[in-house]
C-alpha positions as CSV (number, residue, x, y, z in Angstrom):
1,X,-26.7,10.6,22.3
2,X,-27.0,9.4,25.8
3,X,-25.0,10.9,28.7
4,X,-23.9,8.9,31.8
5,X,-22.4,10.7,34.8
6,X,-20.4,8.6,37.2
7,X,-19.5,6.5,34.2
8,X,-16.2,5.3,35.7
9,X,-17.9,4.1,38.8
10,X,-19.6,0.9,39.8
11,X,-23.2,1.2,38.4
12,X,-22.2,3.7,35.7
13,X,-19.6,1.5,34.1
14,X,-22.0,-1.5,34.1
15,X,-24.7,0.7,32.5
16,X,-22.2,1.8,29.9
17,X,-21.2,-1.8,29.1
18,X,-24.9,-2.8,28.8
19,X,-25.4,-0.1,26.1
20,X,-22.3,-1.2,24.3
21,X,-23.6,-4.8,24.2
22,X,-26.8,-3.6,22.7
23,X,-25.0,-1.7,19.9
24,X,-25.3,1.8,21.3
25,X,-21.9,3.6,21.1
26,X,-23.2,7.2,20.9
27,X,-22.3,7.8,24.6
28,X,-20.9,10.7,26.4
29,X,-19.2,9.7,29.7
30,X,-18.8,12.1,32.6
31,X,-16.7,11.5,35.8
32,X,-13.5,12.3,37.6
33,X,-11.1,10.3,35.4
34,X,-8.0,10.9,37.5
35,X,-8.5,7.9,39.9
36,X,-6.2,5.0,38.8
37,X,-8.3,2.5,40.8
38,X,-11.2,3.1,38.5
39,X,-9.2,2.7,35.3
40,X,-10.0,-1.0,34.8
41,X,-13.8,-0.1,34.7
42,X,-13.4,1.9,31.4
43,X,-10.2,0.6,29.7
44,X,-11.1,-0.7,26.2
45,X,-14.7,0.5,26.4
46,X,-16.0,2.5,23.3
47,X,-17.5,6.0,23.7
48,X,-18.2,9.2,21.8
49,X,-16.7,11.6,24.3
50,X,-15.3,11.6,27.9
51,X,-15.7,14.7,30.0
52,X,-14.5,15.8,33.4
53,X,-17.4,16.3,35.8
54,X,-16.5,19.9,36.5
55,X,-16.7,20.8,32.8
56,X,-20.0,18.9,32.1
57,X,-22.4,21.7,32.8
58,X,-20.7,24.0,30.4
59,X,-20.5,21.3,27.8
60,X,-24.3,20.6,28.1
61,X,-25.1,24.3,27.6
62,X,-23.3,24.0,24.2
63,X,-24.4,20.5,23.1
64,X,-27.9,20.0,24.7
65,X,-29.6,19.7,21.3
66,X,-27.7,16.5,20.6
67,X,-28.6,14.8,24.0
68,X,-31.6,12.5,24.2
69,X,-31.2,11.3,27.8
70,X,-29.1,11.8,30.8
71,X,-28.3,9.2,33.5
72,X,-27.0,11.1,36.5
73,X,-25.2,8.4,38.6
74,X,-22.2,10.5,39.7
75,X,-22.2,11.2,43.4
76,X,-20.1,10.9,46.6
77,X,-21.4,7.6,48.0
78,X,-19.3,7.1,51.1
79,X,-21.8,6.6,54.0
80,X,-19.0,7.2,56.6
81,X,-18.0,10.6,55.2
82,X,-19.0,13.3,57.6
83,X,-18.0,16.4,55.7
84,X,-21.4,17.9,54.7
85,X,-19.7,20.4,52.3
86,X,-18.6,17.5,50.0
87,X,-22.2,16.2,49.8
88,X,-23.6,19.8,49.3
89,X,-21.3,20.2,46.3
90,X,-21.4,16.8,44.6
91,X,-24.8,15.4,45.6
92,X,-27.0,18.5,46.0
93,X,-25.9,21.6,44.1
94,X,-24.4,19.7,41.2
95,X,-27.7,17.7,40.8
96,X,-29.8,20.9,41.1
97,X,-27.9,22.6,38.3
98,X,-28.3,19.5,36.1
99,X,-32.0,19.3,36.8
100,X,-32.4,22.9,35.9
101,X,-30.5,22.4,32.6
102,X,-32.6,19.3,31.7
103,X,-35.8,21.3,32.5
104,X,-34.6,24.2,30.3
105,X,-33.5,22.0,27.4
106,X,-36.2,19.4,27.6
107,X,-33.9,16.4,28.3
108,X,-35.2,13.3,30.2
109,X,-33.3,12.7,33.4
110,X,-32.8,9.5,35.4
111,X,-30.8,10.1,38.6
112,X,-29.5,8.1,41.5
113,X,-31.1,8.5,44.9
114,X,-30.6,5.9,47.6
115,X,-32.3,3.6,50.1
116,X,-30.2,5.5,52.7
117,X,-32.9,8.1,52.5
118,X,-35.1,5.7,54.5
119,X,-32.9,5.9,57.6
120,X,-33.7,3.2,60.2
121,X,-36.9,2.3,58.3
122,X,-39.3,3.8,60.9
123,X,-41.7,4.8,58.1
124,X,-41.2,1.7,56.0
125,X,-39.6,1.4,52.5
126,X,-42.4,2.7,50.2
127,X,-41.3,5.0,47.4
128,X,-44.2,7.4,48.1
129,X,-43.7,11.1,47.4
130,X,-45.8,11.9,50.5
131,X,-43.2,10.3,52.8
132,X,-40.1,12.1,51.6
133,X,-40.4,15.2,53.8
134,X,-40.8,12.9,56.9
135,X,-37.8,10.6,56.3
136,X,-34.9,10.8,58.7
137,X,-31.7,9.5,57.1
138,X,-28.9,8.3,59.4
139,X,-25.9,10.0,57.8
140,X,-24.9,13.0,55.7
141,X,-24.9,10.9,52.5
142,X,-28.5,9.8,53.0
143,X,-29.5,13.3,53.9
144,X,-28.0,14.7,50.7
145,X,-29.9,12.3,48.6
146,X,-33.2,12.9,50.4
147,X,-32.7,16.7,50.3
148,X,-32.4,16.5,46.5
149,X,-35.5,14.2,46.3
150,X,-37.5,16.7,48.4
151,X,-36.2,19.7,46.3
152,X,-37.1,17.9,43.0
153,X,-40.7,17.2,44.2
154,X,-41.2,20.9,45.0
155,X,-40.3,22.1,41.5
156,X,-42.8,23.5,39.1
157,X,-40.3,23.3,36.2
158,X,-39.0,19.8,35.6
159,X,-37.5,17.7,32.8
160,X,-40.1,16.2,30.4
161,X,-39.5,12.9,32.2
162,X,-37.6,12.2,35.4
163,X,-37.0,9.3,37.7
164,X,-35.1,9.2,41.0
165,X,-33.9,5.7,41.7
166,X,-33.6,4.7,45.3
167,X,-30.9,2.0,45.0
168,X,-30.9,-0.6,47.8
169,X,-27.8,-2.8,48.4
170,X,-26.3,-3.2,45.0
171,X,-23.5,-5.8,44.4
172,X,-21.7,-7.1,41.4
173,X,-18.8,-6.6,39.0
174,X,-16.9,-3.3,38.7
175,X,-16.9,-2.4,42.4
176,X,-13.2,-3.2,42.9
177,X,-12.4,0.5,43.6
178,X,-14.9,1.0,46.3
179,X,-12.8,-0.2,49.2
180,X,-14.7,-0.2,52.5
181,X,-17.9,0.7,50.7
182,X,-17.8,-2.4,48.4
183,X,-20.4,-5.2,49.0
184,X,-20.0,-7.8,51.6
185,X,-19.7,-10.4,48.8
186,X,-16.6,-8.6,47.6
187,X,-15.1,-8.5,51.0
188,X,-16.1,-12.2,51.7
189,X,-14.1,-13.4,48.7
190,X,-11.1,-11.3,49.6
191,X,-11.2,-12.5,53.2
192,X,-11.6,-16.2,52.2
193,X,-8.6,-15.9,49.9
194,X,-6.6,-14.3,52.6
195,X,-7.6,-16.3,55.7
196,X,-10.1,-19.0,54.7
197,X,-12.9,-17.4,56.7
198,X,-15.3,-14.4,56.7
199,X,-15.9,-12.0,59.6
200,X,-19.4,-10.5,59.8
201,X,-20.6,-7.7,62.0
202,X,-22.0,-8.8,65.3
203,X,-25.5,-7.6,66.2
204,X,-25.7,-4.9,68.8
205,X,-29.4,-5.1,69.1
206,X,-31.3,-7.8,71.2
207,X,-33.9,-8.3,68.5
208,X,-31.4,-9.4,65.9
209,X,-29.1,-12.5,66.2
210,X,-25.6,-12.2,64.9
211,X,-25.7,-12.4,61.1
212,X,-29.4,-11.9,61.0
213,X,-29.1,-8.3,60.0
214,X,-31.0,-8.2,56.7
215,X,-30.9,-6.1,53.5
216,X,-32.5,-6.0,50.1
217,X,-29.5,-7.1,48.0
218,X,-29.9,-6.4,44.3
219,X,-27.5,-7.6,41.5
220,X,-26.1,-4.8,39.4
221,X,-27.4,-6.4,36.2
222,X,-31.0,-6.0,37.6
223,X,-30.2,-2.4,38.4
224,X,-29.0,-1.7,34.9
225,X,-32.2,-3.4,33.5
226,X,-34.4,-1.2,35.7
227,X,-32.5,1.9,34.6
228,X,-33.0,1.1,31.0
229,X,-36.6,0.1,31.4
230,X,-37.5,3.4,33.1
231,X,-35.5,5.4,30.5
232,X,-37.4,3.8,27.6
233,X,-40.8,3.7,29.3
234,X,-41.0,7.3,30.5
235,X,-44.7,7.0,31.4
236,X,-44.7,8.3,35.0
237,X,-42.1,10.6,36.5
238,X,-41.2,10.1,40.1
239,X,-39.2,8.3,42.7
240,X,-38.7,4.5,42.3
241,X,-37.3,1.9,44.6
242,X,-34.6,-0.3,43.0
243,X,-34.4,-3.5,45.0
244,X,-35.8,-7.0,44.8
245,X,-38.5,-6.7,47.4
246,X,-37.0,-9.5,49.4
247,X,-34.6,-9.0,52.4
248,X,-32.0,-11.6,53.0
249,X,-29.6,-12.0,55.9
250,X,-25.9,-11.3,55.8
251,X,-25.4,-14.9,57.0
252,X,-27.2,-16.1,53.9
253,X,-25.0,-13.8,51.8
254,X,-21.7,-15.0,53.3
255,X,-22.7,-18.7,53.1
256,X,-23.7,-18.5,49.5
257,X,-20.4,-16.8,48.6
258,X,-18.5,-19.7,50.2
259,X,-20.6,-22.1,48.2
260,X,-20.0,-20.3,45.0
261,X,-16.3,-21.0,45.6
262,X,-17.1,-24.6,46.4
263,X,-16.1,-24.2,50.1
264,X,-17.7,-24.9,53.4
265,X,-18.6,-21.7,55.3
266,X,-16.3,-20.6,58.1
267,X,-17.9,-17.5,59.6
268,X,-16.9,-15.5,62.7
269,X,-18.4,-12.3,64.2
270,X,-16.7,-9.0,65.1
271,X,-18.1,-5.8,66.7
272,X,-19.5,-3.3,64.3
273,X,-17.1,-0.4,64.1
274,X,-18.1,2.4,66.4
275,X,-18.0,5.1,63.7
276,X,-21.0,3.4,62.0
277,X,-22.6,1.5,64.8
278,X,-25.2,4.1,65.7
279,X,-26.2,4.6,62.0
280,X,-26.2,1.0,60.9
281,X,-29.3,-0.2,59.1
282,X,-30.4,-3.6,60.5
283,X,-33.2,-4.2,58.0
284,X,-34.2,-2.9,54.5
285,X,-36.7,-4.3,52.1
286,X,-37.9,-2.3,49.1
287,X,-41.6,-2.0,48.3
288,X,-41.4,-2.7,44.5
289,X,-45.1,-2.3,43.7
290,X,-44.7,1.0,41.8
291,X,-42.2,-0.5,39.3
292,X,-44.3,-3.6,38.8
293,X,-47.4,-1.5,38.2
294,X,-45.6,0.0,35.3
295,X,-45.2,-3.4,33.8
296,X,-41.6,-4.1,34.5
297,X,-41.1,-7.4,32.6
298,X,-38.1,-9.1,34.1
299,X,-37.6,-11.5,37.0
300,X,-34.9,-10.4,39.5
301,X,-31.8,-12.5,40.1
302,X,-32.2,-14.4,43.4
303,X,-29.4,-14.0,45.9
304,X,-28.3,-17.5,45.0
305,X,-28.1,-16.9,41.2
306,X,-26.7,-13.3,41.5
307,X,-23.9,-14.3,43.8
308,X,-23.0,-17.4,41.7
309,X,-22.8,-15.2,38.6
310,X,-20.8,-12.5,40.3
311,X,-18.3,-14.8,42.0
312,X,-17.7,-17.3,39.2
313,X,-17.8,-15.0,36.2
314,X,-16.1,-11.9,37.6
315,X,-14.9,-11.7,41.2
316,X,-13.0,-14.9,41.5
317,X,-10.8,-13.8,38.5
318,X,-11.1,-10.0,39.2
319,X,-12.8,-9.4,35.8
320,X,-15.0,-6.5,35.0
321,X,-18.2,-6.2,33.0
């Protein structure tokens, strides 16, 4: 059986659906199932068993012989959260305990890291193990992810295969519950329907024009495909970037969202909120050479094709995948 933690969340529920569509129903799903805003992500989905995240470690001690693979996607992902204790519990200690169990029981582990580990990008965006101890994340979330990556690389006892996935800016269906942390595409559609326009953050740096802030945006369907490729390939353990390798501007993103709705763009600019202004990433772009060297066989969705698929098939009608 396959275990997915964070299965009620954005990427986890999409990975779950992907396995169902390929005929794999022997799935154990782990999450905090009490949040009503996540319910639409898992209603009517098939599974073998659902577990509360706080009971999962004990369950794994009892059922490890039945588990063939664990995707650990559960985490606190709010980049504006400043309570380090929350990240220490959910992103660091929880992950350490799971790593130790996978090492003890010989279970392959694919876990979620983050591009937030790269901070402002002073050292670039290469998924090199040698850079991890030098990275300077800009917020407690990014630090918690980098702390676990660094801890994992120091271990002499490890799962038989492991991959830490540095997700860049993921967008796509099943992010309705994410609120402020949802993608700009999600917020663009909501703002268009409410007011007919989209407000992007103004640049507060002289080297970036308003709207020229750029990120490596990756469609969640590509993320799922990469997760499944690494889980089935299992040839080289380590950290892997999960992006497209091509940065695009927020102005591109908003414009394409208007066009997916067959509307002319109406875009204004507002100040970046002060609580995130000093930790705001102005540019990210994944170095994807490590994944391609493994022979990853799929072309990525372009921003044009990804936004069109997301908006027209899911977001415009608030459907899930």
